[in-house]
Every structure is written in structure tokens, then in C-alpha cells.
N, C-alpha and C positions, 0 to 999 in steps of 0.2 A: 504493499501499499504505499501510496506517495504521501512525503510528509504535508502537513496541511497548515495555513497560516490564516490568521485572522488580522486586518489593517483598521486602526484605529485612527481616523481624523478628529484633532481637536481644535474647536473654535465655535464661538457663537456666531461670528459672520457666515460660518459654513451652515450652522442651524437653522439661520433666519433667513437664508438665502441671499444673502449680499455678495456672498463668494461661491464660487463653484470648486468643488474637490476636484483636481486632477493629478493630485499624487496617487489617491488608491488604485488608478486605471494605470499610471506607469508602473507602479509597485508590482500590481498584479500579473502586467506582461513580463515583467524582468524576472520575477519569481518562478513564472511558467517555463521561463527557457532553462531554469535548474530542475525543472520536474517537480516545482513544490506548488501544490494547489492553494489557491486562495478561496475560503470556504464562507468568509463574508467579509462586510465592510460594514465599520460602525462609524456612525458620526455622533460626537459628543460635544456640547458647549462647555463653556469654561465655567465649571464646576469641579471643584476637588474631589468632591465625594461620587460624583457621577463618573469621573474618569478613572477615580480608583476601582469603582465597581466594574466599569468594561475592562481594564487591564486583568482584574483577577477572575473575571468570567472566561476571556478568551485563554488566558494561562491555563485553565483548566480543561480547555476543550481542543488545544491546536499546539502543535509543537513549535511555531514561531508566530509573535506577536511584534508586529511592527506599529509604533504610535508617531505621528506626525502631527507637529504642532505644539503650541505652549510651551515654548522654549526661550521665550525672550525675555526683556529685562521688566517688564510691566509687571501691574497687581493681578492682572488676569491672565499672565502667563503661569499654568499650575501644574502642568506635564511631570515635571521632577518631583513636586511636593506630593501628586497622586501615587505615583510609582512608590516613593518612599512608605506613603501609608498601605499601599499593597501588599509590600514587603514587612511591614511593621518595622521599619527602619529607620533610623535617623538621618536627616541631612548631615553631609560633611563637606568642607571646603576641599577642593581638588587645586592644589597650589600649582601644578603644572598648567591645567585649565587656565587658571587666573592670569599666569604670565603668558600664555598665548593670546589671550584677550586683549591685555595691554599692549602686547606687541603690536596686533592687529591697528589698534587705534594709534600707535606710534607711528606706523608706516602711513596712514592717513594724514598724520601731522595733529592729531586732534587729543585731547586729555579724555581719558576714560571716565565716562559718569559713574558714581558708587552705585547706581541701579544696575550695572551690568555684573555687577559682583555677583549676584545672584547667580548668573549663568554658570558661575563656576562651581556651583552645588551639586551635588550629588548623593543617592540615598548610598547608605554606608555597606561595604559589599558589592558595588558595583563597579564598571570600569568606564571612564570618560572615552569618548570617540571625539579625536581632532576633527575639526570643522576647516575646511581648506577655504570655505569662501567665505564666514562670517562668523559673527562673535560667539553663537551657542554652539557649545560642544553637544555631542549626541552622549547617548549612554547605552551600555550593553548592561544585561542583568540575565540571572536564571531566576525563575520562577516556578514552582512545581516543576513540570515537564518541559515549559517552555522557554526558548532564548527568546528575550524581550530585547527590543531595539526602541530607543527614541532619538527621533530626527528632528530638524527642525521644520517647520512646515513650507518656508520658502521653496519654491520648486527648484532651483538650480542647487541651492544646498543641499536639499535633499537626495538629487542625484547624486552629487558629489561624492556625499556620505555614503549612499548606496554603493556606488564603486569601489571605493576605498575601504570603507569598513565590512557593509551586510553580506554583500555577494561572497566576498572571499570568505568569511566566517558560514555561510550558509551551503558552500559548495560540498560539505562532507555529507548533507541531506540529499545530495542529488543523484546520488545513485540508485534510488528505489524504482526508479521508473521515468520515462520521458513523454513529454507530451506535444502533440502538434496541434496547432490551431487553424482553422480556415473557415471561411466564409462565402457564401454563395449569395447575390443581389438579386431579387426578384421583382418584377412590379406587372402589375395587370390583374393580379388574383389577391383575394383577401388572405389573411393569414390562417384562417380555419381551412379554406379550399387547397391551400400548400400542405396544411398539417395533415389531411386527409390522404394525399399523396403520399405523403413521408411517414405514416401511422406506425409501420412497423420498424422502420429505422429510428424512430423518437423514443423507443421503449429504453427504460433506464437501466438494464441489466447486462450490459456488456461493456467492452473496453472501448466504444465509441460512442459518445453524447452529442445527439442532435437536438436543437432546439432552435426557437423562431423568436425574432422580435421584429417590431413593425414601428415605421416613423414615416407619415406624409405620404402613406400609400407604399414605401418600398419595404419589402419583407426580407429580411436578414436571417438566411438561415446557419446557425452558428455549429461548426464541427468540431468536436474536441477529441483527439484520439491518444490513448495511452499504450504505451508499449514499453519492453525491457529496454529498447535501442532507439535511438532518435530516427536512424534510417527506417526501420519499420514502424513507427508512429506516424512519419511522413508518408509512408506507402498506404497505410490505413486511411489515413485523412484523405489522401488524394483518391483511392478508390471510392472513399463513401461520396465525395464530391462529384466525382464523375457518375455515380449512380443518381444522385440528388439532380443534377443537369439533365440526365436522361430522362427522369420522371416529370421534371417540370417543364422542359421543351421550352417553348416561345416566352414563357414567363422569365427566364433568366436571361440578365443583360450583362452580368459579369460577376466575377470572384474578388476576393480580396477587398482592398478600398475602393474600388473602381467605382465611379458615380454613373448615374444614368447620362448625363450631359458627356461624360468622358469617353463613354461606350458609343452613345452616337456620333461623336466627333472623330472618332476612328474611324467610324465606317464612311464618313462623309469625305475623310482625307482620301482613305483608300480607292474612293469612286471619282476624286477629283471633282466632288459636286460641292457646290455653295449653298448657304442657308441666310434667310432674312426673318424677320418676325416683326409682328406688328401686335400691340399689346395695350389694352385696356384696363381691366380690373387688376392685374398682376404688377403693372407699373414701372416695367423694366427687369422684374425679376427673373423672367425667361431669359433674356438676355445675360444676365447677371450669371446666371449658372452655366451658361454655354461659355462665357468667356472667364469662369473661375479656372478651365481648363487652358493648361498651358499650351502653346502654339494655336489657339482657336482663331487667329488671324489668316492660317491657311485656308479656312473654309467657311469662315463668317463674316458676312459683308457687313452688315449693320441692321437697323430697325427703327422703329417708331412707336412712342408710346402716344395712342389715340384717346385719351380720355373723354375728349369733347367730341361731340358729333361734328363741330367744323374741322376739328383735324382728322377725324376719320375721312370726312370728305377730301379736304385739301392735300393731304398728305399721302393715302394710300387709296385714294380714288372711290370710296364707297358712297354710291349715289344717293342723292338726296331722296330718292322715292323710296327706296329700301328702309332708310333709316326713318321717316315717316309713316311708313306701313308697318313695318313690324318692330320698330324700335332698337336701341343699340344694343340691347341683349337679345339676340335672336339668332336663329340658324343662318339665316340672309346675310347678316350682317358680318357674321364670324367669316362665312364664305367669301361676301366681298372684300374684307380685310386682307385674306390669306392670299388670295388671287391678285389684289392690289399691290401687296408687298412685293410678291415675285416679280411683278411686271415693274413697279417702279425701282426696285433695286437690282433688277436683274439676276436673279439667282435661279439655281437649280431648284430649290425647294423652299417654301415659305410656310411659317407657322404663326397661328394668328389665335387672341384669347379675346374674349369678352363675356362678362359674368357682373354678378353681385356678390361682393365678397362680403359686406356685412360692416358692421352690426345693423346698420341703418339700410334703407333702400329696397327692401323687400317688398313685395306685394303679394295677394294671394294667388295672381296666375304665375308671376315670377319672384318666386321665394329667394331669400339669400341662400347663396350655395348653388344656384342656377349658374352653371358656365358653359359656353359653348367654345370647343377647342377646335381649329380648323387646319387641315394641312392643304398646302397646293404643291402638286407635282408636274413633270413635265405631260401627265397625261389626263389628269383630273383634279378636281377640288373636293375633298371629303370634310365633312362637320361630323361632329359628336357631341351629344348632350350630355351633361353630368350633371349630379346633384352631390354636392361635398357638405359634410357636416363639419362642425368645429368653429374655431374663431376665425378671426380675418387672416391671420397670420397661415393658419392650416389650411383654410379654401385657397389662398393665392399660391403655397406651395403646391398644393395637390395639382391646381390647376397647371401650373407652369411643367410639373413632371409628366403630367397626362400628355400635355402637347408635345412633350420630347420623346413620350414612349410612342405616340402616333408616328412619328420619324421613324422612330427605331425600327416598329412593325414595317413599314414602308420599304426601308433599306435591307432589311432582312428578306423580303419578298422580291427585291431586285438584285439580280448576281452582280459580283463586283466586277465581272468584264462588261456589263451592259453600258453603252455608251450614254452617257447624259449630257443634256444641254440645257442652258436657261429657258 
């Protein structure tokens, strides 16, 4: 069985949502490279009793406990005191750490504030870990069966301490098994539809774990394979990915960290095709997703944010009669926007979006979440009617991704060798 870890993130700024915890993700990935499985992430505010309780519970359950944050010089930095309480130990001054902190300030040409002296304190019976990037030393301790590490919460300091101190000490736990991680990205089906296709693979009784997560319509199928050797774990993970892709077929747009925009961009580049966009309710989000991909200038020509009817008419040529008869949010307007963008920008393909992102603006016949996405190709113009749920941000993102997926499906049905013209 692989060694197990619990990661505890300390800080009221994390529990109240003012700051996003990125340390836990970094730590989990790096531990996994050693074959150490992170079984839980715990977030605790700046309260010495709660931090001590979290450390005590984690040490009773895991082989490794890593606590980030709460090692600063201020009154709300309580992690070292919490560890002392969990160990029933006194805090002692580490003279070597104090000297390093003083030298740190000297190098900066500053006088050390007396409040920084507390950073040289550690529970009796523990070991100080030098911090090459800041003033807060880390701490190494043994509590019950667990190896316990305290690190600063500042990400560069935590990562430097991880490389310098934690990983070398944890390497002895790495021999119990290796892990391989993969991800398959899919769009165009619900999470339940995908889970139904993969039901037997998602059983939790083998050496491969398959699970799904979803965000803005993108379903990620996450694969974790475990084996004695890394090569075997990688092979099992890759075979599982191949089977997932076979079962999901056209829903799959990529693997790993590939985005839908990146997948579409690669297909456009291979075909020497170009793209333009016309956006209303997404306000430029579609163009942003496309241009977030490095090298998008190879295929993306430009676009128009057509919020008002006048701009829809003047910039992409939507006929006034279409707007008067059917309205700005309609199949006919979306079709005209896509066709007009393709003609005006002289591109192989054009995508258009018009809809009601909310929270205001909906009616009984055209509710919030009604969005029309359209694609103009060398041969035709197609429109898709969508009803999205969620807040404004979610509806806009779903709209942009749906438009991109329409283009992906179009390109999937177009052989790479087919000659395309604007």
C-alpha cells in the first residue's frame, strides 16, 4: 500500500474565500511523483485549537502531514504554537534559525524587527528547516506514526522548502508503489452520459481509479493507475485512456491539459484554415479563448463584438429586416452574424453567438440562458439553439465553448487533405 498524506492549509484568508489555496495542488502533484497518495486537503482558519486538532487527526490517519501557512511574525501566525500543543511540547528558541533570520535582514540592508524573533521558535524535540527564500524556517517533527512538516504559505518559499527538505526526506516512502495520472477531456455530453459509458471502468476495486469532474460543460475523466514500477503504471494508465477515448468517441477533444480552443486551433492549423467570430452576449470571450492559445495568429483573423443592433448591421451585415422581424436573439440573427463575419473577414470559418446571459433581460418566450450559436463554413451555415443554466459567467462560458465545439465537430468531419477556401 502506498504511503498516504494529508495536506493542511492554514489561514483565515483561505477559509473566508479571499485567497485561493494553490499550495495543496502543487504538493499533491509532487507527492504523487514519489508514489505518495494525498488522501485529504484540510483548510483551517487562524485558530490555534483548530489547527492543533487538525494536525492531531491527520497524524493519526496518515504517514505524512504537511502544514502550509501560519509561520509569519504576526499575532495570527499560530501554526508553530498549534504543533507544540498537538505534541504537548514547549516552544524553544532555535539559535541557528535566529541567526539566519538576522542575516536575511542584513543582506537586505534592514534591521530585524523584534516580532520576527518568534519565527525562530519551534516545539521542543523538532528540527528547524532552513528557508532559502524568506524569514520563516520550516519545522520537521514526528507525531504518532506521521512525519510532520510545517512550511511557509508563500508559494515560492513553500516550493523551495519542498525541493530542499521535504522530498529528500520522503524519498524513503517512495518504494511502495508508483502512480501515473492521465486526464481525458470531453465536451458535448453530460457527466451522467459519460459515466454510463464508463461504468465498469469506474469501479473502485482495482489498480486503476477512474473518476469524472465537470466545469462549464467540459467533462474531465481522470485516471490514476498504480503499479510497482513507474513504467508499468504509465502503461496501465495509457491503456485505460485509449479505452476511454474509444468508448467516448466524438465527445473527446483532447487529453492532459489540452483546452477545447487548443484542440480546435490545431485542427485549423493543419488544414491551413482561418477563423473569425461575431459575438453578442459573450462580449469577446470566444475570441479570448481562441487567442489564449499561443500561435493563434496562424489561423485567427479577428472578430467583432456586436452588442447593439446597429453594430450587428454595420459591422457584420445583419439585415435590419431580420432584426426587426426576429429580434437580436434569434436563429436568423445568429445565422446572419456568422455568414456576415465570414464574408467581411474573408475566413474559412466563422462562429457567432447571440443570447441572453442574464440575470436580467429574459422574457417568457426568450428566457435567460437562451443562446444561439452559429457556424458558417465554405458550404453552409448552421445554427444551434441552446438553453444554459447558471449565472452570467457560466452561461457565457458555456456559450463560447459550445461554439468552439461546433467548429471542432465540423473539422472532425472534414478530412485534413480537403482543400478549403474562404
